[in-house]
N, C-alpha and C positions, 0 to 999 in steps of 0.2 A: 552399837556398831562402831568399830574403830579401824584405823588404817595405820600400818607401819611400813617402813622402808628399809632397804638394805644399805650397806656402806656405799658412799658415792665417790667415784673417781672422775675428775673433770679434766678434759684435754683442752688446753688453751694455747694461744699463739697468734701471731699476725697472719694475714691471709697467705695462702699458697705455700705453706711450709710442710704440708703433708699430714695435717691433723686427721682428716677423714680417712686417709690411707692407713694411718696408725689405728684408727677406730676399727676399720674393716679387718685389719690384720689381727687385732686382739680378739674380736668376737668370732673370727674365722669365716666370715662371709661378707659379700658386698651389701652393706645396709645403707651406708652413706653414699650419696651421689658424688663421684670424684670427677671434677672437670678442671681445666686450666683457667676457666673464668673465675676471677677473684670474687669472693663473697657468695659462692654457690650455697654453702651451708649457712642458714640464718637462724635456725632453731637449735635448742639443746637436744640434739638427737640422742636418744637414750635406749640402751639395751642391757640386759643382764648378762654377766660374764662370770668366769670362775678361773682361778689360778691357784694351784697347790691347795685345793679343797677350801679356798676362801672365796666366797661368792660376793659380788659387788655389782653396783649399777655403774655403767660406763657412759659418760656424757661427751658428745662431740659438740663443741660450741661454734658459733659463727666467728669468722676471722676478726680478731680484735684490732680494728683500725682506729687508733687513737689520734692520728695525725689530723691537724686542722686543715680546712679547705681555704681557698683564697679569701673568703670573707671572715675567717677566724672562727667559724662555727663548725661543729661536727654535723655530718649528714644525719638525717632522721634515723636511718637504720643503724648507723654507728652508735648513736645515743642509745637505741634500744638494745643493741648488742652489749654495750657496757652494762646496762641495767640487768641483762640476762646473766652476765658474768658475776656481777655483785650477788645476784640471787643464787647462782650456782656455787659461788664461794661460801655463801652462808650455810649451805647444806653439805659442803664437800668434806670428805675425810682424807682425801689426797688429791694433789694437783700434778698433772703431767704438762710441763711447759715445753712446747716443741719449737725448735729453731732449725734453720736451714744451714747445714754444715758446708754445703757446696758453695752457697752464695756468701756465707760469712755473716758476721754480726752486723746488724743495721740499727739505725736510730729508733726504728719502730720496735725492734727487739728490746732495746734499752727501756723504752716507755712501758712495755709489758712487764719487764723485770721490775721496774720501779713500782708499778701498780701492785704486783704480787708482794714485793718486799714491804709494802706499806700495810699489808694485812697480817693476820695471825697465822697465815698458812705458809710463811716463808720456809719453816723447817719441815713442812709436809709436802714440799714441792720437789719433784725430780725433773732435772733439766735434760730433755731428750734431744740430742743433736742429730737430726735426721739427715738422710742422703749421704751418710758416711759409708760409701760403697767400697772404699779401699783404704789402705793404711796411709796413703798420702794425704787424703782429706782429713783423716783422723788426727794427724799431727797438728792440725790447725785448731785443736780444741782449747788451747790456752786462751785464745781471744774471748771465748765464752766463759772461762772460769772466773773472770773478774766480775761477773754478775752477782756473785756472792751466795750461790746456792751450794749446800753441802753435798748434794747428790747429783752427779752428772754422768750420763752414759751415751756413747756414740751408737747410733742405730741406723738401720736401713730398712724401711718398711717394704721397699720393693724386693729386697733379697732376704727378708726375714732375719736380719742380722742383729744379734744382741737383744731381741725382743723379750727373751726369757729373763735376761739380767734386769731389764727395765721393770718387768712385772714383779720380780723378786723384791725389788726396792719398794714398789708401790704398795704391795699387800703385806709387807713385813709386820706391821702393827695391827692387822685385821684379825678378828676373832675367827678361829678355825671351827666352823659349825656347819651342820647339815641343813640345807634348804632345798626346796624342790628344784629339780633340773628344768622343769617347764611349768608354765602357768596352769592353774586349774581352769581358768576362764580367760579367753582372749576376746576382747571387744574392740572392734574397729569403728571409728567415728568418721563418716563420710558425708559428702554433700557438695553442692556447687560452691564456687569461690565466694567468700565474704558473707556466708550465712551464719558464722559464729562458731565454727567447729573448735578452733583453738581456745576461744573463750569458754566454751563448755568444758573442755579438757582441764583448763586451769581452775575453773570453779569446782569441778569434781575432786581435784587434788588439793584444793586450797592453796595453790602455789602457781606463780607465773612461770610455767615450764616451757611454754612456747610463745613466740612473739605474736602479739595481737596488734593489728593495724587496720585502718580503713581501706588500705590499698589491697585490692584482690590479689590472691596468689602469694601471700606472704609466706605461707608454709610450703616448702618444696619437698622435703623428705617426709617419709612416714615416721612419725616420732613415737617410739615405744617407751612407755613408763610402766614399771611394775610396782605393785603395792599389795598389801594384804588387808582384806576385809574380815573382821571377826563378826560372825553372825550366829547367835545362839550357841556360843562356845566352839563353833567350827571356824577354822581359819581357811579362807578362800584366797588363793594367790591369783591376782588379776593382772593381766597384761593389757594396758590401754594403748590403742594405736590411733594417734591423730594423723590424718592424711591431708595431702594437698587437695585443693578444690578440683573437682572433676569437671572439666570443660568439655564441650563438644570438640571432636578432633579438628574441625576446620578452624577453631579458634586458638590452636596451639601456636605460640609465637616463637618459642625457642626449643632447642634440643633438651635443655634442662627441664622445661615445662612438660614436654612429652614424656620424659623419664618419670617425672613426678606423678603424672596421671597413671602411668603404668604401675607405679608403686602403690597407688591407692587401690587399683583393681586387684593387685596381688594381696594387699591387706585384707580385702573382702574375702578372698579365698582362704587366707590364713585364719580368719576370725571364727569364733563360735557364734557370736552375736554381733549384729551390725546396728549401730545407731545412725539412722539417716536424719541429718539435721536440715531443716527447711526454714525459710524466712517467712514469718507470719505477715509481714508488711508487704509481701509480694504475692502475685498469683502463682499457682502451681505451674511450672514450666515443663516443656518437653524434656529438658535435661533432668529435672527431678524424676520424671517418670522413667527415663532410661536408667538412672542410678538405681531406682527401686527394682526395675526389671533385672539388672545385673545381680542384685542381691538374691532375687528369686531363682534366677538361672543357676546360681551357685548353691542353691538349697540352704541358705542361711536364715537363722532366726533373726527377727528384726524388730526394732522399736522406732517409731516415727517421733522425732523430737521437733516440735514447732517452736523455734526460738524467736526472740524479739516480740513476745506476746504483749509486753508492756507498751508497744507502739500502737496496738490496735484494740486493746481490751476495753477502752472507753468509747469506741465507735461502733462496736458490734457485740451482740450477745454471744457467749462462748458456744451455746447450743447451736445457734444459727451458723456460726463459723465452722464448727466441727461437721455439721451436716453437709455444707458445701465442700469442705475438705475431703470428707469421705467419698462424696460423689465424684470428685476429681480423681480419686485413687481407689476405685472400686476393687481392683485386683490386689490391693493391700489390706483388705478388710480384716485379715487375721492379725495384723500388727497393732499392738497397743499404741496409743497416741498420748504424748505428754506435752502440755503447753507450759513453756518456761521462759525465763528471761535470764540469760547468762550475765547480762550487764548488772541486773539488780540481784541476781542470785536466788530468784524465786522459783519454787517448785522443782529445783534440781535434786533435792533430797529424795524425791520419789524415784529417781532413776535406779539407784543401787538395789532397792527391794525388788523392782521389776526384773532386773538382770539376774538376781538370785533365784527368783521364781522361774524364769525361763531356763536357767541352768538346771534346775531340778527337773523341769518338764522335758528337757532335751534327752535325758537318759530314760524316759518312759518307754517301755516295750510291753505291748499287750500279748499275752499268750494266745495261741490260735483258738482254743475253745472260747475264750472271752470275745475274741474278734467275731467268730461265727455266731455267737449268741447275740451280739449287737446287730449284725446284719440280718439275722433271722427276724429279730424284733422289728427292725426298720421295714423289712419287706412285708411283714404281716400287718403292721399297724399303719404304714404309709406306703402302700403299693404305688408304683409309677403308673401313669396313664397308658392305656393300650394304644397300639399303632397298627392299623391295617388288620385288625383282628388278632394280632400277636401281642403278648405281654412280656416285658423285660423281666428276666429272672436272674437272681444271684444264687448260684448253687452253694458256694462256700468262699471264704476269704482268708487271707493271711496278712501278717505284718512283717515282711522280710527285712526292713531297714528302719533305722531311727536317724534323727538329725540330718535331714528332715524325715518325718514319719512317712513311710510309703506303705500303702495298702494295695494288695493285688486281689482283684475281684474276678473270680471265674464265673462267667455268665453264659446265657444261651446265645445272645446276639447283642454285641455292644452298640450296634447301630440303632437299637430300639431305645437306648437310654438318652433322654433329653439332657442337655447341659444344666437345665434348672434342677433336675433331680440330683445330679452330681454335686451341685452347690448346696442343696439341702442336706445331702449326706455329710459333706464337709462341716457344715454348721452344727449338725448333731454330734459329730466327733469332737468338735471344739467344746461344745456345751457339756458333753458327757465326761470326757477324759482330760480336758485342759489343752495340752499342746500349745501353751501360750507363745504367741509371736512366731510360730513355725508354719511354713507353707506346706500343708498336707498335700501329698500327691496320691491320686487314685489311678491305678493302672488296671484296665479291664482286659481280660483274655477270654476269647470264645472257647467253650468247651462243650462237646456233645455229652448229654447226660446219659450215664450208663443205665 
């Protein structure tokens, strides 16, 4: 099983020059959170884009604040942002260096320019002078030309000015090849803050694509990373979505945090499969259950990822832990559970095979004759108990929908069917047909027998 990536284009620059606005303009929708608050973007937000038949991955980075504080040290997040940029440059095929044409050249711009000129990407960098909304501002470009970059273009993200010229320069050396317009499989990684979602993402990709910190709420955007998995000679194009930690609404402290949680919930709706990450060192919380409930309400296939297993494995037997875990989340009994440690990288290799199995099961559709044969067998071999002298009967059944699988049962009186019998039917469907990780829905309709 192997993974390969598309060409990478990285947007860099000091805070508040319009990097996220340019990112949104290029991909054609609002993916990055755009606020006047400096440092809103912290991760390398990543999405697939295309220009002139040349496909590439576009990265929006955190504001590159290289200025020292009063103590002479960089803030912890600025240090991490620098590390992110070094990592981004290592994989980059082209750089877009954004500056503010309205404000003019600053000492921070010079520091970023010095940083880039000290790398092998100097000749692969396009200097994008943003906020050039009119010819008057455009005349001030000479001030930026002394930075030493061969390619420079005045743009306006707000008015979509010269974005096409910018992209022509960026993709000029990219290979013109056909790749899928959309992913074969979209996987969202969700959970409470600080349970290790970004660490899991980085381990799966073998690369620090998102900032990992002990401070809760580090990830603000939903970070999309596309890659290809080769399985038995089949190439599966996967879109991995790392999301902000989902807090209860009463704990939202800022507008940015509120938007981040909204993005996480949207990511669940976008995904084919949801990885719900939980902390093995903590008890299952009400918020964990609410997140799982959101997954079920959206009808998404799910895998429960119990992270930080290394912190508890020496104190409790896995069998006993899993029994208590399952008892706390009885309504998620259909979801596979994987115990792992993102810190140590243990057991994470088992995630991709499970995702591939679920992807196969998602497309499973049973023909009506087979569905009726199954329910006829269930009814004859395991009839439900009678109630008040009347017996629950299933006349026939269909499977009108997949992902999630929905079965419609035409019955004599749905009030006669105990919930325990419905649970029994679901379990038999899982054991007979698979439907790995999917919340099976049983819909009953009363029908008078002719």
